[in-house]
Backbone of each chain as nested JSON, in Angstrom:
{
  "chains": [
    {"id": "A", "residues": [
      {"number": 1, "name": "ARG", "atoms": {"N": [138.47, 107.591, 73.37], "CA": [137.823, 108.579, 72.497], "C": [136.379, 108.15, 72.234]}},
      {"number": 2, "name": "GLU", "atoms": {"N": [135.445, 109.067, 72.543], "CA": [134.045, 108.703, 72.438], "C": [133.674, 108.473, 70.983]}},
      {"number": 3, "name": "ASN", "atoms": {"N": [132.893, 107.396, 70.751], "CA": [132.463, 107.092, 69.398], "C": [131.287, 107.992, 69.064]}},
      {"number": 4, "name": "ILE", "atoms": {"N": [131.434, 108.86, 68.074], "CA": [130.366, 109.777, 67.69], "C": [129.586, 109.131, 66.561]}},
      {"number": 5, "name": "PRO", "atoms": {"N": [128.256, 108.961, 66.759], "CA": [127.434, 108.327, 65.72], "C": [127.465, 109.129, 64.417]}},
      {"number": 6, "name": "ASP", "atoms": {"N": [127.185, 108.421, 63.316], "CA": [127.223, 109.056, 61.997], "C": [126.274, 110.246, 61.907]}},
      {"number": 7, "name": "GLY", "atoms": {"N": [125.089, 110.098, 62.5], "CA": [124.102, 111.168, 62.433], "C": [124.609, 112.435, 63.119]}},
      {"number": 8, "name": "ILE", "atoms": {"N": [125.282, 112.26, 64.248], "CA": [125.819, 113.407, 64.989], "C": [126.98, 114.023, 64.212]}},
      {"number": 9, "name": "GLN", "atoms": {"N": [127.783, 113.192, 63.591], "CA": [128.886, 113.707, 62.772], "C": [128.344, 114.555, 61.626]}},
      {"number": 10, "name": "ALA", "atoms": {"N": [127.219, 114.121, 61.072], "CA": [126.589, 114.898, 59.994], "C": [126.139, 116.256, 60.514]}},
      {"number": 11, "name": "ILE", "atoms": {"N": [125.606, 116.284, 61.727], "CA": [125.166, 117.554, 62.32], "C": [126.369, 118.457, 62.553]}},
      {"number": 12, "name": "LEU", "atoms": {"N": [127.456, 117.892, 63.088], "CA": [128.658, 118.689, 63.363], "C": [129.215, 119.276, 62.07]}},
      {"number": 13, "name": "LYS", "atoms": {"N": [129.201, 118.446, 61.029], "CA": [129.723, 118.904, 59.73], "C": [128.841, 120.008, 59.15]}},
      {"number": 14, "name": "ALA", "atoms": {"N": [127.528, 119.8, 59.209], "CA": [126.594, 120.798, 58.665], "C": [126.697, 122.103, 59.439]}},
      {"number": 15, "name": "ALA", "atoms": {"N": [126.851, 122.0, 60.741], "CA": [126.954, 123.211, 61.569], "C": [128.25, 123.953, 61.249]}},
      {"number": 16, "name": "GLY", "atoms": {"N": [129.326, 123.207, 61.035], "CA": [130.602, 123.823, 60.687], "C": [130.504, 124.584, 59.376]}},
      {"number": 17, "name": "GLU", "atoms": {"N": [129.835, 123.976, 58.41], "CA": [129.671, 124.631, 57.1], "C": [128.762, 125.845, 57.219]}},
      {"number": 18, "name": "ALA", "atoms": {"N": [127.724, 125.725, 58.041], "CA": [126.805, 126.854, 58.229], "C": [127.535, 128.018, 58.89]}},
      {"number": 19, "name": "LYS", "atoms": {"N": [128.418, 127.711, 59.834], "CA": [129.166, 128.778, 60.51], "C": [130.121, 129.457, 59.535]}},
      {"number": 20, "name": "LYS", "atoms": {"N": [130.7, 128.683, 58.623], "CA": [131.591, 129.273, 57.611], "C": [130.806, 130.216, 56.726]}},
      {"number": 21, "name": "ASP", "atoms": {"N": [129.588, 129.786, 56.36], "CA": [128.739, 130.633, 55.51], "C": [128.404, 131.931, 56.228]}},
      {"number": 22, "name": "ILE", "atoms": {"N": [128.113, 131.814, 57.533], "CA": [127.763, 133.004, 58.303], "C": [128.974, 133.94, 58.347]}},
      {"number": 23, "name": "GLY", "atoms": {"N": [130.138, 133.373, 58.54], "CA": [131.346, 134.185, 58.6], "C": [131.624, 134.857, 57.274]}},
      {"number": 24, "name": "ALA", "atoms": {"N": [131.36, 134.136, 56.174], "CA": [131.601, 134.704, 54.846], "C": [130.612, 135.816, 54.549]}},
      {"number": 25, "name": "LYS", "atoms": {"N": [129.362, 135.632, 55.038], "CA": [128.337, 136.625, 54.728], "C": [128.429, 137.84, 55.633]}},
      {"number": 26, "name": "THR", "atoms": {"N": [128.968, 137.652, 56.86], "CA": [129.026, 138.783, 57.79], "C": [130.128, 139.738, 57.356]}},
      {"number": 27, "name": "PRO", "atoms": {"N": [129.798, 140.969, 57.054], "CA": [130.856, 141.888, 56.624], "C": [131.884, 142.068, 57.729]}},
      {"number": 28, "name": "ALA", "atoms": {"N": [133.121, 142.264, 57.369], "CA": [134.193, 142.398, 58.364], "C": [133.912, 143.538, 59.322]}},
      {"number": 29, "name": "ALA", "atoms": {"N": [133.256, 144.575, 58.788], "CA": [132.984, 145.738, 59.637], "C": [132.075, 145.406, 60.808]}},
      {"number": 30, "name": "THR", "atoms": {"N": [131.212, 144.401, 60.664], "CA": [130.308, 144.088, 61.766], "C": [130.923, 143.06, 62.72]}},
      {"number": 31, "name": "GLN", "atoms": {"N": [132.043, 142.468, 62.316], "CA": [132.701, 141.526, 63.208], "C": [133.568, 142.332, 64.173]}},
      {"number": 32, "name": "PRO", "atoms": {"N": [133.6, 141.898, 65.443], "CA": [134.419, 142.649, 66.412], "C": [135.89, 142.628, 65.994]}},
      {"number": 33, "name": "GLN", "atoms": {"N": [136.53, 143.796, 66.126], "CA": [137.923, 143.938, 65.731], "C": [138.801, 143.992, 66.978]}},
      {"number": 34, "name": "TYR", "atoms": {"N": [139.922, 143.309, 66.933], "CA": [140.859, 143.306, 68.055], "C": [142.243, 143.677, 67.558]}},
      {"number": 35, "name": "GLU", "atoms": {"N": [143.065, 144.197, 68.494], "CA": [144.427, 144.572, 68.119], "C": [145.395, 143.675, 68.873]}},
      {"number": 36, "name": "CYS", "atoms": {"N": [146.344, 143.129, 68.131], "CA": [147.341, 142.264, 68.745], "C": [148.294, 143.11, 69.586]}},
      {"number": 37, "name": "SER", "atoms": {"N": [148.555, 142.653, 70.804], "CA": [149.426, 143.424, 71.695], "C": [150.888, 143.295, 71.286]}},
      {"number": 38, "name": "GLU", "atoms": {"N": [151.185, 142.297, 70.451], "CA": [152.573, 142.076, 70.03], "C": [152.919, 142.899, 68.798]}},
      {"number": 39, "name": "CYS", "atoms": {"N": [152.124, 142.656, 67.726], "CA": [152.469, 143.295, 66.448], "C": [151.487, 144.402, 66.057]}},
      {"number": 40, "name": "HIS", "atoms": {"N": [150.466, 144.626, 66.891], "CA": [149.472, 145.676, 66.679], "C": [148.667, 145.498, 65.401]}},
      {"number": 41, "name": "ALA", "atoms": {"N": [148.642, 144.279, 64.901], "CA": [147.798, 144.01, 63.726], "C": [146.351, 143.963, 64.177]}},
      {"number": 42, "name": "GLN", "atoms": {"N": [145.485, 144.445, 63.313], "CA": [144.051, 144.398, 63.591], "C": [143.501, 143.091, 63.019]}},
      {"number": 43, "name": "PHE", "atoms": {"N": [142.683, 142.415, 63.784], "CA": [142.064, 141.209, 63.255], "C": [140.674, 141.056, 63.844]}},
      {"number": 44, "name": "SER", "atoms": {"N": [139.874, 140.312, 63.125], "CA": [138.499, 140.088, 63.578], "C": [138.311, 138.618, 63.899]}},
      {"number": 45, "name": "VAL", "atoms": {"N": [137.285, 138.338, 64.666], "CA": [136.982, 136.967, 65.065], "C": [135.55, 136.658, 64.676]}},
      {"number": 46, "name": "LEU", "atoms": {"N": [135.339, 135.464, 64.157], "CA": [133.994, 135.068, 63.76], "C": [133.096, 135.025, 64.983]}},
      {"number": 47, "name": "PRO", "atoms": {"N": [131.839, 135.425, 64.83], "CA": [130.929, 135.336, 65.975], "C": [130.72, 133.883, 66.379]}},
      {"number": 48, "name": "GLY", "atoms": {"N": [130.475, 133.693, 67.64], "CA": [130.277, 132.324, 68.117], "C": [131.058, 132.087, 69.394]}},
      {"number": 49, "name": "GLU", "atoms": {"N": [130.977, 130.865, 69.861], "CA": [131.618, 130.527, 71.127], "C": [133.026, 129.989, 70.864]}},
      {"number": 50, "name": "TRP", "atoms": {"N": [134.001, 130.863, 70.769], "CA": [135.378, 130.436, 70.574], "C": [136.144, 130.574, 71.876]}},
      {"number": 51, "name": "GLN", "atoms": {"N": [137.131, 129.726, 72.085], "CA": [137.907, 129.758, 73.326], "C": [139.297, 130.357, 73.117]}},
      {"number": 52, "name": "LYS", "atoms": {"N": [139.884, 130.098, 71.936], "CA": [141.22, 130.618, 71.641], "C": [141.255, 131.134, 70.216]}},
      {"number": 53, "name": "VAL", "atoms": {"N": [142.081, 132.159, 70.022], "CA": [142.247, 132.677, 68.663], "C": [143.695, 133.127, 68.514]}},
      {"number": 54, "name": "ALA", "atoms": {"N": [144.207, 133.026, 67.289], "CA": [145.594, 133.43, 67.063], "C": [145.629, 134.634, 66.146]}},
      {"number": 55, "name": "CYS", "atoms": {"N": [146.576, 135.538, 66.413], "CA": [146.761, 136.696, 65.541], "C": [147.186, 136.189, 64.18]}},
      {"number": 56, "name": "PRO", "atoms": {"N": [146.503, 136.599, 63.106], "CA": [146.849, 136.101, 61.78], "C": [148.229, 136.556, 61.312]}},
      {"number": 57, "name": "SER", "atoms": {"N": [148.763, 137.587, 61.97], "CA": [150.047, 138.131, 61.545], "C": [151.214, 137.452, 62.268]}},
      {"number": 58, "name": "CYS", "atoms": {"N": [151.227, 137.521, 63.606], "CA": [152.371, 136.978, 64.351], "C": [152.044, 135.66, 65.062]}},
      {"number": 59, "name": "LYS", "atoms": {"N": [150.809, 135.202, 64.951], "CA": [150.359, 133.908, 65.503], "C": [150.32, 133.862, 67.024]}},
      {"number": 60, "name": "LYS", "atoms": {"N": [150.417, 135.01, 67.672], "CA": [150.292, 135.001, 69.128], "C": [148.874, 134.57, 69.47]}},
      {"number": 61, "name": "GLU", "atoms": {"N": [148.784, 133.675, 70.46], "CA": [147.466, 133.148, 70.819], "C": [146.856, 133.948, 71.971]}},
      {"number": 62, "name": "TYR", "atoms": {"N": [145.542, 134.122, 71.871], "CA": [144.795, 134.816, 72.915], "C": [143.628, 133.94, 73.346]}},
      {"number": 63, "name": "THR", "atoms": {"N": [143.355, 133.948, 74.623], "CA": [142.162, 133.257, 75.091], "C": [140.995, 134.242, 75.024]}},
      {"number": 64, "name": "ARG", "atoms": {"N": [139.799, 133.695, 75.14], "CA": [138.602, 134.528, 75.092], "C": [138.634, 135.583, 76.192]}},
      {"number": 65, "name": "GLU", "atoms": {"N": [139.082, 135.145, 77.371], "CA": [139.117, 136.068, 78.513], "C": [140.094, 137.208, 78.263]}},
      {"number": 66, "name": "GLU", "atoms": {"N": [141.231, 136.898, 77.612], "CA": [142.239, 137.932, 77.375], "C": [141.723, 138.988, 76.413]}},
      {"number": 67, "name": "LEU", "atoms": {"N": [141.006, 138.548, 75.372], "CA": [140.536, 139.515, 74.374], "C": [139.29, 140.269, 74.842]}},
      {"number": 68, "name": "LEU", "atoms": {"N": [138.373, 139.571, 75.439], "CA": [137.12, 140.219, 75.827], "C": [137.22, 140.867, 77.185]}},
      {"number": 69, "name": "GLY", "atoms": {"N": [138.089, 140.345, 78.029], "CA": [138.2, 140.869, 79.388], "C": [138.869, 142.2, 79.383]}}
    ]},
    {"id": "B", "residues": [
      {"number": 1, "name": "MET", "atoms": {"N": [91.754, 99.669, 83.785], "CA": [93.072, 99.267, 84.283], "C": [94.072, 99.164, 83.139]}},
      {"number": 2, "name": "SER", "atoms": {"N": [93.633, 98.48, 82.072], "CA": [94.543, 98.327, 80.942], "C": [94.83, 99.683, 80.323]}},
      {"number": 3, "name": "SER", "atoms": {"N": [93.833, 100.56, 80.353], "CA": [94.041, 101.892, 79.807], "C": [95.059, 102.64, 80.665]}},
      {"number": 4, "name": "PHE", "atoms": {"N": [94.964, 102.5, 81.981], "CA": [95.918, 103.153, 82.879], "C": [97.307, 102.59, 82.64]}},
      {"number": 5, "name": "MET", "atoms": {"N": [97.386, 101.291, 82.487], "CA": [98.686, 100.654, 82.263], "C": [99.256, 101.073, 80.918]}},
      {"number": 6, "name": "ALA", "atoms": {"N": [98.37, 101.164, 79.911], "CA": [98.829, 101.578, 78.585], "C": [99.356, 103.014, 78.631]}},
      {"number": 7, "name": "ARG", "atoms": {"N": [98.641, 103.877, 79.362], "CA": [99.084, 105.273, 79.471], "C": [100.41, 105.351, 80.205]}},
      {"number": 8, "name": "SER", "atoms": {"N": [100.538, 104.545, 81.26], "CA": [101.783, 104.55, 82.038], "C": [102.95, 104.049, 81.183]}},
      {"number": 9, "name": "ALA", "atoms": {"N": [102.681, 103.001, 80.418], "CA": [103.74, 102.453, 79.559], "C": [104.155, 103.48, 78.503]}},
      {"number": 10, "name": "ARG", "atoms": {"N": [103.168, 104.167, 77.951], "CA": [103.469, 105.197, 76.932], "C": [104.312, 106.309, 77.543]}},
      {"number": 11, "name": "HIS", "atoms": {"N": [103.895, 106.721, 78.738], "CA": [104.599, 107.813, 79.427], "C": [106.049, 107.42, 79.689]}},
      {"number": 12, "name": "PHE", "atoms": {"N": [106.239, 106.18, 80.13], "CA": [107.589, 105.687, 80.398], "C": [108.417, 105.666, 79.109]}},
      {"number": 13, "name": "LEU", "atoms": {"N": [107.794, 105.217, 78.03], "CA": [108.504, 105.136, 76.744], "C": [108.852, 106.525, 76.213]}},
      {"number": 14, "name": "VAL", "atoms": {"N": [107.945, 107.472, 76.413], "CA": [108.204, 108.847, 75.959], "C": [109.422, 109.404, 76.696]}},
      {"number": 15, "name": "ILE", "atoms": {"N": [109.442, 109.192, 78.009], "CA": [110.56, 109.711, 78.81], "C": [111.87, 109.051, 78.375]}},
      {"number": 16, "name": "LYS", "atoms": {"N": [111.794, 107.749, 78.16], "CA": [113.008, 107.022, 77.768], "C": [113.501, 107.473, 76.389]}},
      {"number": 17, "name": "ALA", "atoms": {"N": [112.57, 107.646, 75.449], "CA": [112.947, 108.074, 74.101], "C": [113.566, 109.472, 74.148]}},
      {"number": 18, "name": "ALA", "atoms": {"N": [112.927, 110.351, 74.907], "CA": [113.445, 111.725, 75.004], "C": [114.83, 111.737, 75.647]}},
      {"number": 19, "name": "ARG", "atoms": {"N": [115.015, 110.861, 76.628], "CA": [116.312, 110.794, 77.306], "C": [117.403, 110.366, 76.326]}},
      {"number": 20, "name": "LEU", "atoms": {"N": [117.073, 109.409, 75.457], "CA": [118.037, 108.948, 74.451], "C": [118.36, 110.062, 73.454]}},
      {"number": 21, "name": "PHE", "atoms": {"N": [117.32, 110.788, 73.022], "CA": [117.544, 111.895, 72.089], "C": [118.402, 112.966, 72.748]}},
      {"number": 22, "name": "ARG", "atoms": {"N": [118.136, 113.21, 74.029], "CA": [118.879, 114.252, 74.748], "C": [120.366, 113.9, 74.787]}},
      {"number": 23, "name": "LYS", "atoms": {"N": [120.628, 112.607, 75.01], "CA": [122.018, 112.138, 75.049], "C": [122.706, 112.386, 73.709]}},
      {"number": 24, "name": "GLU", "atoms": {"N": [121.976, 112.113, 72.631], "CA": [122.537, 112.326, 71.295], "C": [122.734, 113.817, 71.027]}},
      {"number": 25, "name": "LEU", "atoms": {"N": [121.735, 114.607, 71.384], "CA": [121.816, 116.045, 71.112], "C": [122.956, 116.694, 71.879]}},
      {"number": 26, "name": "ASN", "atoms": {"N": [123.227, 116.199, 73.082], "CA": [124.335, 116.74, 73.86], "C": [125.671, 116.483, 73.169]}},
      {"number": 27, "name": "LYS", "atoms": {"N": [125.745, 115.385, 72.44], "CA": [126.971, 115.095, 71.68], "C": [127.141, 116.105, 70.542]}},
      {"number": 28, "name": "ALA", "atoms": {"N": [126.007, 116.542, 69.998], "CA": [126.073, 117.494, 68.879], "C": [126.437, 118.885, 69.387]}},
      {"number": 29, "name": "GLY", "atoms": {"N": [126.015, 119.217, 70.578], "CA": [126.304, 120.548, 71.126], "C": [125.196, 121.535, 70.792]}},
      {"number": 30, "name": "LEU", "atoms": {"N": [124.719, 122.238, 71.806], "CA": [123.606, 123.161, 71.601], "C": [123.96, 124.273, 70.625]}},
      {"number": 31, "name": "ASP", "atoms": {"N": [125.189, 124.715, 70.676], "CA": [125.601, 125.8, 69.789], "C": [125.455, 125.387, 68.324]}},
      {"number": 32, "name": "ASN", "atoms": {"N": [125.835, 124.149, 68.031], "CA": [125.717, 123.657, 66.649], "C": [124.258, 123.508, 66.244]}},
      {"number": 33, "name": "LEU", "atoms": {"N": [123.437, 123.044, 67.173], "CA": [122.013, 122.889, 66.876], "C": [121.384, 124.254, 66.612]}},
      {"number": 34, "name": "LYS", "atoms": {"N": [121.812, 125.224, 67.399], "CA": [121.293, 126.587, 67.233], "C": [121.699, 127.134, 65.863]}},
      {"number": 35, "name": "THR", "atoms": {"N": [122.929, 126.87, 65.475], "CA": [123.402, 127.339, 64.163], "C": [122.545, 126.75, 63.043]}},
      {"number": 36, "name": "LEU", "atoms": {"N": [122.249, 125.473, 63.147], "CA": [121.435, 124.842, 62.101], "C": [120.029, 125.41, 62.087]}},
      {"number": 37, "name": "ALA", "atoms": {"N": [119.425, 125.509, 63.27], "CA": [118.039, 125.992, 63.348], "C": [117.94, 127.418, 62.821]}},
      {"number": 38, "name": "GLU", "atoms": {"N": [118.897, 128.267, 63.217], "CA": [118.851, 129.662, 62.765], "C": [119.081, 129.775, 61.268]}},
      {"number": 39, "name": "GLY", "atoms": {"N": [119.795, 128.797, 60.721], "CA": [120.017, 128.793, 59.282], "C": [118.902, 128.105, 58.514]}},
      {"number": 40, "name": "GLY", "atoms": {"N": [117.857, 127.665, 59.247], "CA": [116.738, 126.998, 58.589], "C": [117.078, 125.587, 58.126]}},
      {"number": 41, "name": "ILE", "atoms": {"N": [118.171, 125.032, 58.675], "CA": [118.582, 123.67, 58.281], "C": [117.971, 122.685, 59.276]}},
      {"number": 42, "name": "SER", "atoms": {"N": [117.352, 121.64, 58.753], "CA": [116.677, 120.682, 59.622], "C": [117.676, 119.842, 60.41]}},
      {"number": 43, "name": "ILE", "atoms": {"N": [117.515, 119.843, 61.743], "CA": [118.379, 119.031, 62.604], "C": [118.043, 117.552, 62.403]}},
      {"number": 44, "name": "VAL", "atoms": {"N": [116.745, 117.257, 62.413], "CA": [116.292, 115.87, 62.245], "C": [116.712, 115.34, 60.876]}},
      {"number": 45, "name": "GLY", "atoms": {"N": [116.5, 116.161, 59.848], "CA": [116.837, 115.737, 58.49], "C": [118.333, 115.481, 58.33]}},
      {"number": 46, "name": "THR", "atoms": {"N": [119.131, 116.402, 58.871], "CA": [120.598, 116.261, 58.769], "C": [121.053, 114.998, 59.483]}},
      {"number": 47, "name": "TYR", "atoms": {"N": [120.49, 114.782, 60.674], "CA": [120.857, 113.602, 61.463], "C": [120.5, 112.319, 60.717]}},
      {"number": 48, "name": "LEU", "atoms": {"N": [119.272, 112.261, 60.235], "CA": [118.804, 111.029, 59.588], "C": [119.559, 110.759, 58.292]}},
      {"number": 49, "name": "GLU", "atoms": {"N": [119.848, 111.815, 57.534], "CA": [120.576, 111.623, 56.269], "C": [121.998, 111.153, 56.518]}},
      {"number": 50, "name": "GLY", "atoms": {"N": [122.541, 111.538, 57.681], "CA": [123.918, 111.148, 57.985], "C": [124.044, 109.752, 58.566]}},
      {"number": 51, "name": "CYS", "atoms": {"N": [122.918, 109.193, 58.982], "CA": [122.97, 107.873, 59.616], "C": [123.333, 106.782, 58.617]}},
      {"number": 52, "name": "SER", "atoms": {"N": [123.995, 105.775, 59.127], "CA": [124.324, 104.617, 58.287], "C": [123.038, 103.813, 58.034]}},
      {"number": 53, "name": "PRO", "atoms": {"N": [123.014, 102.951, 57.014], "CA": [121.801, 102.163, 56.739], "C": [121.336, 101.344, 57.938]}},
      {"number": 54, "name": "SER", "atoms": {"N": [122.3, 100.806, 58.675], "CA": [121.916, 99.992, 59.835], "C": [121.31, 100.87, 60.934]}},
      {"number": 55, "name": "GLU", "atoms": {"N": [121.865, 102.076, 61.093], "CA": [121.316, 102.996, 62.094], "C": [119.907, 103.407, 61.697]}},
      {"number": 56, "name": "LYS", "atoms": {"N": [119.702, 103.654, 60.395], "CA": [118.364, 104.054, 59.917], "C": [117.355, 102.945, 60.178]}},
      {"number": 57, "name": "THR", "atoms": {"N": [117.779, 101.726, 59.939], "CA": [116.876, 100.581, 60.165], "C": [116.506, 100.505, 61.635]}},
      {"number": 58, "name": "GLN", "atoms": {"N": [117.497, 100.684, 62.492], "CA": [117.274, 100.63, 63.946], "C": [116.312, 101.735, 64.385]}},
      {"number": 59, "name": "ILE", "atoms": {"N": [116.54, 102.943, 63.857], "CA": [115.694, 104.08, 64.239], "C": [114.262, 103.824, 63.78]}},
      {"number": 60, "name": "LYS", "atoms": {"N": [114.099, 103.348, 62.551], "CA": [112.742, 103.078, 62.028], "C": [112.045, 102.041, 62.885]}},
      {"number": 61, "name": "ARG", "atoms": {"N": [112.8, 101.024, 63.304], "CA": [112.203, 99.958, 64.097], "C": [111.769, 100.501, 65.459]}},
      {"number": 62, "name": "ASP", "atoms": {"N": [112.665, 101.262, 66.087], "CA": [112.376, 101.778, 67.427], "C": [111.235, 102.793, 67.394]}},
      {"number": 63, "name": "LEU", "atoms": {"N": [111.32, 103.739, 66.473], "CA": [110.281, 104.777, 66.415], "C": [108.957, 104.195, 65.931]}},
      {"number": 64, "name": "GLY", "atoms": {"N": [109.049, 103.254, 64.997], "CA": [107.82, 102.602, 64.522], "C": [107.094, 101.907, 65.661]}},
      {"number": 65, "name": "GLY", "atoms": {"N": [107.882, 101.262, 66.513], "CA": [107.301, 100.595, 67.669], "C": [106.611, 101.574, 68.604]}},
      {"number": 66, "name": "LEU", "atoms": {"N": [107.257, 102.73, 68.79], "CA": [106.669, 103.762, 69.655], "C": [105.354, 104.268, 69.084]}},
      {"number": 67, "name": "LEU", "atoms": {"N": [105.347, 104.495, 67.775], "CA": [104.119, 105.004, 67.143], "C": [102.986, 104.0, 67.29]}},
      {"number": 68, "name": "GLN", "atoms": {"N": [103.326, 102.736, 67.179], "CA": [102.294, 101.693, 67.316], "C": [101.711, 101.682, 68.712]}},
      {"number": 69, "name": "MET", "atoms": {"N": [102.519, 102.126, 69.68], "CA": [102.029, 102.15, 71.06], "C": [101.281, 103.441, 71.372]}},
      {"number": 70, "name": "GLY", "atoms": {"N": [101.154, 104.292, 70.364], "CA": [100.398, 105.52, 70.571], "C": [101.261, 106.699, 70.973]}},
      {"number": 71, "name": "VAL", "atoms": {"N": [102.578, 106.531, 70.913], "CA": [103.482, 107.643, 71.239], "C": [103.661, 108.482, 69.975]}},
      {"number": 72, "name": "THR", "atoms": {"N": [103.414, 109.758, 70.084], "CA": [103.525, 110.639, 68.918], "C": [104.823, 111.44, 68.964]}},
      {"number": 73, "name": "SER", "atoms": {"N": [105.175, 112.001, 67.801], "CA": [106.391, 112.827, 67.738], "C": [106.251, 114.038, 68.644]}},
      {"number": 74, "name": "ASP", "atoms": {"N": [105.043, 114.605, 68.681], "CA": [104.817, 115.787, 69.53], "C": [105.077, 115.461, 70.994]}},
      {"number": 75, "name": "MET", "atoms": {"N": [104.651, 114.277, 71.419], "CA": [104.853, 113.882, 72.814], "C": [106.35, 113.805, 73.123]}},
      {"number": 76, "name": "ILE", "atoms": {"N": [107.108, 113.244, 72.179], "CA": [108.549, 113.108, 72.399], "C": [109.22, 114.471, 72.412]}},
      {"number": 77, "name": "PHE", "atoms": {"N": [108.81, 115.353, 71.488], "CA": [109.392, 116.707, 71.449], "C": [109.095, 117.455, 72.745]}},
      {"number": 78, "name": "GLU", "atoms": {"N": [107.859, 117.335, 73.214], "CA": [107.484, 118.048, 74.442], "C": [108.295, 117.554, 75.63]}},
      {"number": 79, "name": "GLU", "atoms": {"N": [108.475, 116.241, 75.712], "CA": [109.239, 115.684, 76.825], "C": [110.717, 116.074, 76.7]}},
      {"number": 80, "name": "LEU", "atoms": {"N": [111.191, 116.101, 75.457], "CA": [112.585, 116.472, 75.212], "C": [112.838, 117.912, 75.686]}},
      {"number": 81, "name": "ILE", "atoms": {"N": [111.886, 118.797, 75.37], "CA": [112.021, 120.194, 75.781], "C": [111.899, 120.308, 77.301]}},
      {"number": 82, "name": "ARG", "atoms": {"N": [111.083, 119.45, 77.899], "CA": [110.951, 119.467, 79.358], "C": [112.286, 119.058, 80.008]}},
      {"number": 83, "name": "GLN", "atoms": {"N": [112.945, 118.081, 79.39], "CA": [114.224, 117.626, 79.937], "C": [115.36, 118.59, 79.583]}},
      {"number": 84, "name": "MET", "atoms": {"N": [115.196, 119.263, 78.444], "CA": [116.241, 120.202, 77.99], "C": [115.594, 121.548, 77.697]}},
      {"number": 85, "name": "PRO", "atoms": {"N": [115.282, 122.336, 78.718], "CA": [114.584, 123.614, 78.486], "C": [115.376, 124.543, 77.561]}},
      {"number": 86, "name": "GLU", "atoms": {"N": [116.693, 124.372, 77.559], "CA": [117.518, 125.243, 76.715], "C": [117.285, 124.969, 75.228]}},
      {"number": 87, "name": "LEU", "atoms": {"N": [116.621, 123.86, 74.939], "CA": [116.338, 123.498, 73.542], "C": [115.119, 124.252, 73.014]}},
      {"number": 88, "name": "ALA", "atoms": {"N": [114.267, 124.704, 73.931], "CA": [113.007, 125.353, 73.53], "C": [113.221, 126.537, 72.597]}},
      {"number": 89, "name": "PRO", "atoms": {"N": [114.086, 127.503, 72.957], "CA": [114.26, 128.645, 72.049], "C": [114.832, 128.241, 70.701]}},
      {"number": 90, "name": "ILE", "atoms": {"N": [115.564, 127.123, 70.666], "CA": [116.16, 126.685, 69.4], "C": [115.087, 126.103, 68.492]}},
      {"number": 91, "name": "ILE", "atoms": {"N": [114.259, 125.222, 69.056], "CA": [113.249, 124.543, 68.228], "C": [112.065, 125.452, 67.971]}},
      {"number": 92, "name": "GLU", "atoms": {"N": [111.681, 126.215, 68.99], "CA": [110.461, 127.021, 68.852], "C": [110.749, 128.458, 68.473]}},
      {"number": 93, "name": "GLY", "atoms": {"N": [112.028, 128.795, 68.356], "CA": [112.373, 130.177, 68.031], "C": [111.996, 130.574, 66.62]}},
      {"number": 94, "name": "LYS", "atoms": {"N": [112.178, 129.66, 65.696], "CA": [111.874, 129.979, 64.287], "C": [110.48, 129.437, 63.957]}},
      {"number": 95, "name": "LYS", "atoms": {"N": [109.676, 130.289, 63.361], "CA": [108.29, 129.912, 63.086], "C": [108.222, 128.709, 62.155]}},
      {"number": 96, "name": "GLY", "atoms": {"N": [107.428, 127.729, 62.53], "CA": [107.216, 126.572, 61.665], "C": [108.33, 125.546, 61.697]}},
      {"number": 97, "name": "TYR", "atoms": {"N": [109.413, 125.837, 62.437], "CA": [110.568, 124.936, 62.436], "C": [110.225, 123.599, 63.085]}},
      {"number": 98, "name": "LYS", "atoms": {"N": [109.546, 123.673, 64.233], "CA": [109.197, 122.446, 64.946], "C": [108.288, 121.566, 64.085]}},
      {"number": 99, "name": "LYS", "atoms": {"N": [107.361, 122.221, 63.402], "CA": [106.406, 121.482, 62.558], "C": [107.154, 120.739, 61.443]}},
      {"number": 100, "name": "THR", "atoms": {"N": [108.105, 121.432, 60.825], "CA": [108.85, 120.782, 59.728], "C": [109.722, 119.646, 60.268]}},
      {"number": 101, "name": "GLU", "atoms": {"N": [110.213, 119.793, 61.485], "CA": [111.018, 118.727, 62.081], "C": [110.168, 117.474, 62.299]}},
      {"number": 102, "name": "VAL", "atoms": {"N": [108.96, 117.678, 62.807], "CA": [108.05, 116.554, 63.019], "C": [107.714, 115.893, 61.687]}},
      {"number": 103, "name": "GLU", "atoms": {"N": [107.482, 116.72, 60.668], "CA": [107.135, 116.182, 59.342], "C": [108.301, 115.39, 58.754]}},
      {"number": 104, "name": "LYS", "atoms": {"N": [109.513, 115.888, 58.99], "CA": [110.718, 115.171, 58.509], "C": [110.771, 113.775, 59.12]}},
      {"number": 105, "name": "LEU", "atoms": {"N": [110.492, 113.725, 60.41], "CA": [110.552, 112.455, 61.131], "C": [109.502, 111.491, 60.592]}},
      {"number": 106, "name": "LEU", "atoms": {"N": [108.298, 112.015, 60.418], "CA": [107.202, 111.163, 59.943], "C": [107.459, 110.683, 58.515]}},
      {"number": 107, "name": "SER", "atoms": {"N": [107.996, 111.559, 57.674], "CA": [108.241, 111.145, 56.283], "C": [109.363, 110.107, 56.224]}},
      {"number": 108, "name": "PHE", "atoms": {"N": [110.313, 110.227, 57.155], "CA": [111.399, 109.23, 57.228], "C": [110.839, 107.861, 57.58]}},
      {"number": 109, "name": "LEU", "atoms": {"N": [109.892, 107.857, 58.516], "CA": [109.309, 106.592, 58.959], "C": [108.465, 105.946, 57.865]}},
      {"number": 110, "name": "LYS", "atoms": {"N": [107.941, 106.77, 56.957], "CA": [107.096, 106.228, 55.892], "C": [107.898, 105.686, 54.715]}},
      {"number": 111, "name": "GLU", "atoms": {"N": [109.207, 105.992, 54.697], "CA": [110.043, 105.577, 53.562], "C": [110.085, 104.064, 53.39]}}
    ]}
  ]
}
């Protein structure tokens, strides 16, 4: 496991908090909405480079390619 | 001759310093750096504040040595952007951001 310097850890932490703030400030209506193929629940995903996301209702996992493709 | 050698040594040190910064920045991830820059959060400031006391001492010693040799923060930033062109829109995208980053670095060295 690569040793991440303290300074880089601080950047990762600050970026994580900044992304949370962006997600909190972005109204749900402007976030892309997706429908789960299993339970048909509507859910949104925070903007950014995500690879996997789970339906908040039935927890079915989707990859980026499955949802955007 | 000594001037040519001094310039060559400075150039070598600038490239080496930028290469080290690039290695560190790659660990942070460009996406995270972009998030900070777009949020107006200083990358340099966040990094330096997160460093341990021993890391801060090491950075001050290394950067102080570079400054004494005539290497400036601007030279390092320019070389860093040359090595990492994808960093340019992040650092230069927000007005005044690069300037504040340089000032953060200089104020850290004066502490």
